[in-house]
N, C-alpha and C positions, 0 to 999 in steps of 0.2 A: 628707375623704369629699367635697368635693365634686367634685374632679377627679375622682376612684374614680370614682366615680359617673356621670361624664359620657362615659367609659371603658368601664367592668364595668357598665351599665344598661341591660338589652333589654327593659326592660317595657315595654307600651303603655299609656297613659295615658289616651290619648281612648276616649272611649267616643262609636261613631259614630252608637247610635241613638238618644242623649242627646244630641249634635250636632242630630243631624235635629231633633228635639223642640224645641230652644233655636232651631233656625233658623225652625222653619215655629209651633211651637204658643204658646210664650211667645211669639214677639213678631212675630206674628201675620201671619206672611209664607209665605202656602202654595206649595210648589212653591222655595221658595231652595233648599232642600241639592238636589234633582235639577242645577237650572241651574248649582250649583257643583260638584257631579258632572264635570257636561257640560262648562263652560268651563274648569276650574280642578279637574282633577282632583291638583294636587300641591301648591294653598293650604295645606293643615290635614295638620303633620304627626305623626305617631301617639305622638311620644317628646316629652318636655320636655328640656330644658336646666337645667342645674345652674349656677345662680352663687352664692357663697360671700355670706354676708352684709355683708362686707368690702369687696367690692367695689361690693354692691348700694349700701353707703355712701357710696362715692368716685364713683360714679356721679351717687350726688345732688350730692357736692359740686361738680361740676366745672358741672351744672347749674345750680344757684346760684348760680356765680363767673361765667359766663357773662352771666345775666340780670343782676349788678350791674353788669358793664363796659358791658351796651347800654343800661343805663338811664342814663348818663354822656354830658351833652350833647356833651362834647367827642368819642367815643366816635359819637355819631350824626351829631356835623357830618362826622366824617374820612371815613364810609362815605355819606352819603349826597351830598358831593359827585362821587364819586365815580357815583352812582346814576344811573339812567332818568329822565328828568324827572317821568313818573307817581310817585316814591317822594314827592316831595319833598310832595306836601301829607299832613296831615296830619287826618284825619278824625273825632280824638280816641277812636275803640275799637281798639285797640291789635294786636288780630289773636286768632284761636283757637290753642289748643295748637302747640306746636310739636315734632316729632320729631328728638331726639338718640341719633345712630349711632354706635355704640361696638363695637370691635374688643376683645377680650379672650382674652390667650391668657399662660398661669401668671399671673405676677402683674406682667404690661404691661398698662397697659389705654390706651384711645385713644380720644380722640372725633376719628371721621373727618371728620363733616360733621352740618347741623342742616338743617332741612325746615321749611315754613313751613304743606306742605298733607302731612302726613305719613298714607299711609294704613293701611289694616291694623285704628285705634284699635279700632272695633267687632265688627269678626273677629277679634280677638282675646279680646275681651272673651265673644264667644259662643263662643270655644274653653276657654275659662277653666269654663265653665258646663258643658263635659262633659268635666270631668276625672275620674278613680276614682285613687284609690291601690291598684297591684296588688302593694307590698311596704311592710314594715312602716319601712324607710327613708322612703318615700314619708308616708307618714299626715300628718305633719303641713306637708308639705308643697304640699299640694293647695293653691290660690287657693279661697277661700273666697266663695261663693256672697254675704255679704253683701257683701267688696270688690269684685266685679264690680257689686252692685244700686250701692256708691259713687262707681263712675270713671264708669259711665254716668250718673249725677247729676250728677258734673262736668262732663261733657261739654255737659249740658244749662244748666248754671248758666253756664258761659264763653260761650255763645250769647245768653243773659240777657244778660250781664254788657257784651258789645259793645255790644247793643242801646242799652241803658243810658246807659254813655260817650261812645256816640256822639248824648246828648241826648235819646233820648227816654222815656218811664215804658211801666213796664207790660210789653207782650211784643209779639214782630211779629204781623200777624193773616195774612200770608203768606211764606213762604219761596219758594226758589228754589235747587234743589239743580245748579250747572253747571258743564258739563265740555261738551267736543267730542265731539259722537254718544255720550253718556253712554250707553245701552243697549249700545253697540259695548265699554265700557272693560270692561278686565281684575277689577277690585276696582267693577263697576253694580252687584253684591250686598251692598256694604257701601253706595250707596245707597240703597236703599231698606232697609236698616237705619235709617239714619241719617233718611230721613222716616216710619219709624214713631215713632223717638224724638222726633222733634219732633209728627208729631201725636198722640201721648200728651199733648202737654204744650199743645196745643187747635192746635198751630198745621198752617194747611192748607198743603201742601209740593205744588209741584211740579218733577219733575228735568228737566231742560232744557238742547236745545244754545242757546249764546250768541247764533245768528243770532235764533233765534224772540220775543229780546226788543228791547224799542225802548223813545225813548225819548216823554214825551209829556207834555203841561199839569206840566215839570219833575218826574216820574215814571217809574219804569221799570214796564214791563207787560210781562205776556204776554196776549198776546190779549186778551179786553174785563176782566182783572183786571189793580190794578196788587201791585206785587212791594214788599213791605217789605225786605226781607233776604236775602243771597245767599250762599250757601253755598258759596265756590269752590275747585273744586276742578281750575281748568284750569294749566297749565304756560306758559304764557304769562304770566310772571311780572309783566309791566311791562302788559301789558295793549293790546301793540301792534300786537296782529293787527287786518286791515280785519276779518276778519268779527263782532272782539270791541268795534267801537266805538262800542255803545250802552251796554255793561259801560262799557267807559275815561268815557265823558260821564256816564253814574252815578256812577262812583267821584270823576271833578273835580267833579261838583257836588252832589256829596252827595244824589245824588236817591234813594238806599237804602242800609242797608248792606250794606258788601261784607265779607266776613271770609273767608280770611284773603286780603290783599291788596299793592299793589307795596311801599308804605312797608316794612310786616312785613318782608318776603321780605328787602329793602335791608339791613335794620337784624341782619338774623338769619341768612340764608339764602344770600345771595351768598358762594361759595366766595373770594372773596379776602376775606371778614373772616378767613379763616383763616390768611393771612399776619401780621394783627396780634393775632389773639388766641393765634399760636404762638412769638412774637415779645418778650421782654421787656424789650428798651428801646423798643421802641414802644408798649406797658402803661406803662410806665412815665413816655413823655412826655405819653401823654391823661392821667394821673393817676390810673392803678389802684394801687390800695394792692400793697405787696410781697409780701405773702402771697398774695394771688390770682391775682398775676400770675406766683408761683412755681410753684400749684399750677393753671394754667391750660397754660404754658410743658410742667408734666411731663407733660400729658396731653394735649396737640393736637399733631399730629404737625406738624414743620417745614415748612413750606409757603409755597414762592412764587409771583408771578405770573408767565406765564412772557412773556417779551418777543424781541427781537431783542437785546436788551442781554446778555441772560444764555442765551442758547438752545445755546451753544457750550460754557456747563460744562454745563449741565441737561442735555445731550445726553450729555456725557461721563460724568456720574453718573445716566446713567437707571436701571441697572439696580437701583438702590434707592429707585427715585421710582416713584408713582404719578399720572399724568395727568387732570383731568377738567375738562369745560369750566364755567367759575364761573357760570353761568346754568343748569348741567345740573337732570336729574334721574334717578332710578330707572338709576346708570348707563349710561346713553345716551352714544357716544362716549367714554365711559372707556377708558386704556391702561394695561396697565402696561408700563413703562419696557422691561424686558428684551424685550419682542416687539414693540417700535415697528419700524417699516420706515421708510428715510429718506422714502419719498414720505407715510406717516402723520404722520412729524416735520415736514415742510414745511405739511406744513397746522395743525399745531398751533400753531408758531411764529406762522401767518398768523390763528389762529384767537383765541378768548377763553378760555384753561387757565390754569392752576395746577399746580406741578408740590407732590407731599405725599410726606414719605417717609413707605417702606413699612409700615405697620403690621399684621403677621398677625393673622388670625383665630381665633377658637379651634375648637378640633376636639369633636365628638362621634358618638361612635360608636355608628350604630344598625344594626339586624338584629336577628342572635344573634350567642351567642359562638362557634361552629363556621366564621360566615363575616361577621366584621363589618367593616359598611360606615362608612369614613370620609368622614362630612360637613365643611364648616365651619359657623362660623356665628357671626351679627354679632347686636350688643343693639339695642334699643330704646326710649328714657325716655321716653314723653309726658308734657309737661310745660307746665305755663301758670305764668308771673310766678315763673320758678326754684324750683316746686313741680313734684317728677315724681307725677305719677298713677297710671302704671303704666310694665310694663316689659313688653315680648314681646322674641321673639327671630323670627331665618330661621335654613333650613337650607337648605344649597343645596351643589351643586359647580360646580367651573369658576372662571372670575376674581371675578365679581360676582354677586349676589343675581339669582335667575331665577326661581324658580318653576316650572322644568320639570322638576327634579333628584326620582327617585321615590323615599320616605321623605321629601322635605322640605317646604320651608312654613313658614307662621306656628308656628310654635311657644313652646309657655308656658313661661316661667321660673319653677322650682319655687330658692326660697333657705329658708336656716335661719327658724324661726317668728319669733326674736327679730328678725330682718330683715325681713321683712313689715311692712304699715303700712295700716291702714285709710285711705283716702285723705280728704281733707273738704278742702271748697275754701277754697280762700283768696284772694279777692278779687284782683285787678291793678291796685296803686294808678294813678289817671289821671295821667299824665305833669303 
């Protein structure tokens, strides 16, 4: 039934009036819907993606398997040995939630990458608040208000856990949401939603460029106020850029609690790690249980680190490969092998890339039955400590997700009622 719905269900599940109300009234952000309509006209899809319960269960299993491997001292030692120097600092807090991105086509399910600062979490929650069932088959699949409330509570609980695992008590008094020129960022609306979430918990919040921060008296400051905690949305994962020097110093000296951070990126999101997670022999050499190794190698596409020693072989096999920078994000500078030119290939070999076996995305038809429009989709599991908190999808055309496709954007995941799980916070054990 699920596969048929992705092919033949053209119902509009998004109530745009309810979406505007969720963004502006419930969350206290007047004008936010208009801002999104102006900046991000293709941010939200009007139609859901349907996922079978068996695939939901498999994604949960893969996420838990990755967490178990990442918690092994042998794995940490292996990945930190090749990581930037900043990643070797351990502040005690492991980093807030991760985004696990999957491709699902038929019965083929693959984890294509992991992200430490996954965008869209609160935007997906708002989108879920604006769903309506427009046919009987959808009735029991629409996300409940209780599940959305629980997801938002889990997010807040993660940040408080980070604060306490870094050695503090209570809650931070003042937080900074940090990104380069944040008001110009594509997902700036989500920064506003996070600010509102933190403020409802009694925390003062500023949204700032890292260049506006400074270190003084062993503390991180913005203006005349100290910053206790930073929600880091930068894509400078090692904090190496000169403009981020104050944040890097605060990270190294524990002058503020920073999350996510360079160590979390090195352990989870560096794409070179996929070469380990997709190789059974490497996993077993690290002491990974054989059943976990088998699960991961079945669901992580075979990945290789590109270098001069294997360049000739990879060029010959390029049509079956996808090339990504190992510290990249948002599909930037990523290439499908079949479309590579010799000039780009030279840059890839000289650069810092991995080659991943192609894993086709799923297909969701939108529009209407008389003129259906096929779009690709990928799935994102927002997870913490191996526990999946929420699922979302992204609909798009082209090589990668781009939020430029009419009818595309973030889409809710609908699944059978028995596969739905109201999230409950599971504190991550202190390493």
